[in-house]
C-alpha positions in Angstrom: 61.6 91.2 8.5 64.0 92.6 11.2 65.6 90.3 13.2 64.9 91.2 17.3 65.2 89.3 21.1 63.0 87.7 22.8 63.0 88.6 26.0 61.8 85.9 28.6 60.1 87.9 30.1 57.2 88.4 27.6 57.5 83.9 27.1 53.7 83.1 28.9 54.8 80.2 31.2 51.1 78.4 31.6 47.1 79.3 30.9 45.5 82.1 30.9 42.4 81.2 34.4 40.5 82.2 31.0 40.4 79.7 27.9 39.4 84.0 26.3 41.5 85.9 28.5 44.5 86.6 26.4 44.8 90.5 24.3 44.6 90.7 20.5 46.4 92.8 18.8 45.1 93.9 15.1 47.2 95.0 11.9 44.9 95.6 9.1 46.5 98.7 6.7 44.7 101.7 8.2 46.8 100.7 11.2 47.5 98.1 14.8 45.0 98.5 18.0 44.7 96.5 20.9 41.8 94.9 22.0 40.6 92.2 24.1 40.2 88.3 22.5 36.3 89.2 22.8 36.5 91.6 20.6 37.2 89.4 17.8 33.2 89.7 16.5 33.6 93.4 16.3 36.8 93.2 14.1 35.5 91.4 11.6 32.8 92.0 9.0 29.6 89.8 8.4 30.1 87.6 5.2 34.3 87.1 6.6 35.4 83.3 6.6 37.0 82.5 9.7 39.0 78.8 8.7 39.6 76.8 11.9 41.5 73.6 12.0 40.1 70.6 13.4 43.2 69.2 14.7 42.9 67.8 18.2 46.2 68.0 20.0 48.3 64.2 21.1 50.3 63.4 24.3 52.5 63.2 21.9 55.9 62.8 25.1 56.9 60.0 26.2 59.1 60.5 29.6 62.2 57.7 30.2 64.3 57.8 32.5 66.9 60.1 31.4 65.3 61.4 27.7 61.7 62.3 26.5 61.2 61.6 22.8 58.2 64.0 21.1 57.1 61.9 18.3 56.6 64.6 15.7 54.1 62.7 13.0 54.0 59.8 10.8 56.5 60.0 7.3 54.1 59.4 4.0 54.6 56.0 2.0 56.7 54.8 4.5 56.4 51.2 4.4 57.5 50.0 7.9 55.1 52.4 9.5 57.9 55.4 10.7 57.0 58.1 12.8 59.4 61.9 12.9 60.8 61.5 16.4 62.8 64.1 18.4 65.0 63.3 20.9 65.4 65.3 23.9 67.5 65.3 27.5 65.4 65.4 30.0 67.3 68.3 32.7 65.5 70.0 35.8 61.4 70.0 35.1 62.3 70.4 31.1 63.9 68.8 27.9 66.3 70.3 25.5 68.4 68.8 22.5 70.0 65.5 23.2 72.5 65.0 19.9 73.1 61.4 20.8 71.0 58.1 18.4 72.4 55.9 16.0 70.8 53.9 14.0 69.1 50.7 14.8 69.6 51.6 18.6 66.0 50.8 20.6 64.8 52.0 24.0 62.7 50.2 26.2 59.1 52.8 26.9 56.8 52.6 29.2 53.8 49.7 28.5 56.2 47.4 27.4 56.9 48.8 24.0 59.7 49.1 22.1 61.1 51.9 19.7 63.8 51.5 17.3 65.9 54.1 15.8 66.0 53.5 11.8 68.1 56.7 10.6 67.7 60.3 10.9 65.4 62.3 9.2 66.8 65.5 9.8 69.8 67.2 12.2 66.8 66.9 14.5 64.2 64.4 13.4 64.0 60.9 13.3 63.0 57.5 11.7 61.6 55.2 14.5 59.4 53.1 14.1 57.2 51.5 17.5 56.6 47.7 17.7 52.5 48.9 18.4 50.0 51.7 17.1 51.8 54.9 18.0 48.2 56.6 18.4 46.5 54.2 20.4 49.9 54.3 22.7 50.6 57.7 22.6 47.0 58.3 24.2 47.5 55.0 26.9 51.5 56.4 28.2 51.8 59.5 26.6 52.0 63.1 27.9 52.0 66.8 26.2 55.0 68.7 24.5 56.0 71.2 27.2 59.3 73.3 26.7 61.2 74.7 28.8 58.9 78.3 29.4 56.2 76.7 30.9 57.4 76.0 34.3 55.3 73.0 35.1 53.1 69.6 33.6 50.3 70.8 32.6 46.4 68.1 31.9 45.4 67.1 27.8 42.4 69.3 28.4 44.4 73.0 28.1 46.1 71.7 24.9 43.0 71.8 23.6 40.6 74.3 20.8 37.1 74.3 21.0 37.3 72.6 17.4 39.4 69.8 17.8 38.0 66.3 17.0 39.7 62.9 18.1 39.9 60.9 14.9 41.0 57.5 14.3 43.8 59.0 12.2 45.8 61.1 15.3 45.8 64.7 15.6 49.1 67.0 16.4 52.2 67.4 17.9 51.8 70.3 19.2 48.5 72.3 19.9 47.0 74.4 16.9 47.4 77.1 19.2 45.5 79.8 17.1 42.0 78.5 18.1 42.8 77.7 21.3 41.5 81.5 23.0 37.6 80.7 21.6 35.1 79.9 23.5 31.4 78.6 22.6 30.4 81.9 23.6 32.5 83.6 21.7 31.7 81.0 18.3 27.9 82.1 19.0 28.5 85.9 18.6 30.5 85.5 15.7 28.4 83.4 13.9 25.4 85.9 15.7 27.4 88.8 13.7 27.3 87.2 10.4 30.8 85.0 10.2 31.1 82.3 8.3 33.4 79.3 9.7 34.6 76.5 7.8 37.2 73.1 9.2 39.6 71.9 8.0 42.4 69.7 9.4 46.2 69.1 9.0 47.9 68.0 12.0 50.7 70.0 12.6 54.2 68.0 14.0 57.5 69.6 15.8 58.4 72.8 15.9 61.5 73.3 18.8 61.6 76.4 19.6 66.0 75.9 19.3 66.0 75.3 15.3 64.5 77.3 12.6 64.0 74.7 10.0 61.2 74.8 7.5 58.2 72.5 7.7 58.5 69.1 6.3 55.3 66.7 5.4 52.4 66.8 7.1 48.8 65.3 6.7 46.0 67.0 5.6 42.5 68.3 4.7 40.9 70.6 3.1 36.8 68.9 2.7 34.1 69.9 0.0 31.7 72.0 1.8 34.8 74.7 3.1 36.6 74.5 -0.2 33.2 75.6 -1.9 32.4 78.6 1.2 36.0 79.9 0.9 35.3 80.3 -3.0 31.5 81.5 -2.1 32.7 84.4 0.2 35.5 85.5 -1.8 33.2 85.7 -4.9 30.7 87.9 -2.5 33.4 90.1 -2.0 34.0 88.4 2.0 37.4 88.2 3.3 38.9 84.2 4.5 40.8 84.6 7.6 42.8 81.4 8.3 42.1 80.6 12.8 46.7 79.8 12.5 49.8 79.0 10.6 48.3 75.1 9.5 45.4 76.6 7.9 47.0 78.9 5.4 49.2 75.9 4.7 46.2 73.2 3.7 44.7 76.3 1.9 47.3 77.8 -0.2 48.5 73.6 -0.7 45.0 73.4 -1.6 44.2 75.9 -4.7 44.5 76.3 -8.0 46.0 77.8 -10.4 43.0 79.7 -11.6 43.0 80.6 -7.7 40.1 78.5 -6.8 40.2 76.0 -4.1 39.2 72.6 -5.1 38.8 69.6 -2.2 42.2 68.0 -1.2 43.8 65.7 1.2 47.1 63.7 1.4 50.1 65.1 2.6 51.2 69.1 1.9 55.3 70.0 1.7 53.8 73.8 0.6 55.8 76.7 2.0 54.4 79.9 1.8 56.9 82.8 1.5 56.2 86.2 0.6 57.6 85.5 -3.0 55.2 82.9 -3.5 52.5 84.8 -1.7 49.6 83.6 -0.2 45.9 83.6 -2.7 43.8 81.5 -0.9 43.7 83.4 2.1 43.2 87.7 3.6 44.8 87.4 7.1 45.5 85.1 9.4 45.4 85.0 13.0 47.6 83.2 15.0 50.3 84.1 17.8 53.2 85.6 18.3 55.8 83.6 16.7 59.7 83.3 17.6 62.6 85.4 15.6 64.1 84.0 12.8 60.8 81.4 12.5 60.2 80.0 9.3 56.8 81.3 9.5 57.3 84.8 9.9 57.7 84.5 6.2 54.6 83.2 6.6 53.0 86.7 8.0 55.2 88.4 5.7 53.5 86.7 2.3 49.9 87.9 4.7 50.4 90.6 6.0 53.5 91.9 3.6 56.8 93.3 5.3 56.1 97.2 6.5 53.0 96.3 9.0 54.6 93.1 9.9 57.6 95.0 10.8 55.3 97.9 13.0 52.8 94.6 14.5 56.0 93.4 16.2 57.5 96.4 17.6 54.3 97.5 19.0 53.4 93.1 20.6 57.8 94.2 22.0 56.8 97.4 23.4 53.3 96.9 24.8 55.0 93.1 26.6 52.2 90.9 24.6 53.0 87.2 25.7 54.2 84.9 22.8 54.2 80.7 22.8 51.0 78.3 23.1 49.4 79.9 25.4 50.2 83.5 24.8 48.5 86.7 22.9 47.1 87.1 19.6 47.8 88.9 16.6 45.2 89.5 14.1 46.3 90.5 10.6 43.9 91.8 7.5 45.4 92.8 4.6 42.0 94.9 3.4 
């Protein structure tokens, strides 16, 4: 996909007045159309399946005097309970990447906890250890991660979806935002139309807008009932539509060589690319993604480059809003 520049005026700076009060840009082989999000049921067919992410959003930022610590998520097979953490410098109500830090450095945190840097995992992220259980600590002392395009703090409830479940194992560092515009009323309308819904879980880490990095290992769970329903819908000719890129990653991790989705859980490092394609999904409901984002390669795998180019040209021309509080894009391969 060709590179583009995202004007600052197209960055959604606050939640819409109504949760479902965003626009929906639909891209299908028949063309590109524009709708309110509440029109979603009419854009789907009876027998289609929406797969949603039940990961709740953690208050994953801890603010110090000069720095903010963004807790991204635990690491697989770490004997010392290390988490990935991003250090960010606080500036005028927002944060920017902080290049400092050194292995062995420690930070006193609110509530008497201490965080120790163990070593760099990537140029941006540190392996770090907190001297208490991370998830309960964040729920007491953390706030939602916020970037500079959002003008002020919003409560954690603004970053939750109607599908989110607060499990003991934690949640996502940043909201699985494709599910945010859904309301209980809209879910009822979808079910009444004959559209199925099925859950899975993928706990997503930080996705800094300043860096264009591929995703790293994340925890996921595709339950047996969801795997069976995905296979049934595809067998019957319905479409499997992922609500969010996290859902695509989980389903494409769980699909076998024979094309059937199997119950699966653990850690996924799978990266969906146009070269590898997709085998488990026929469509994707997602937000609009930044230039050079690795997510755009996933979208190309689902929709194909010509359709995605046209969708983003329309989004820019019609001034759709980007980021977690912004508008939504429905991509269907057929």
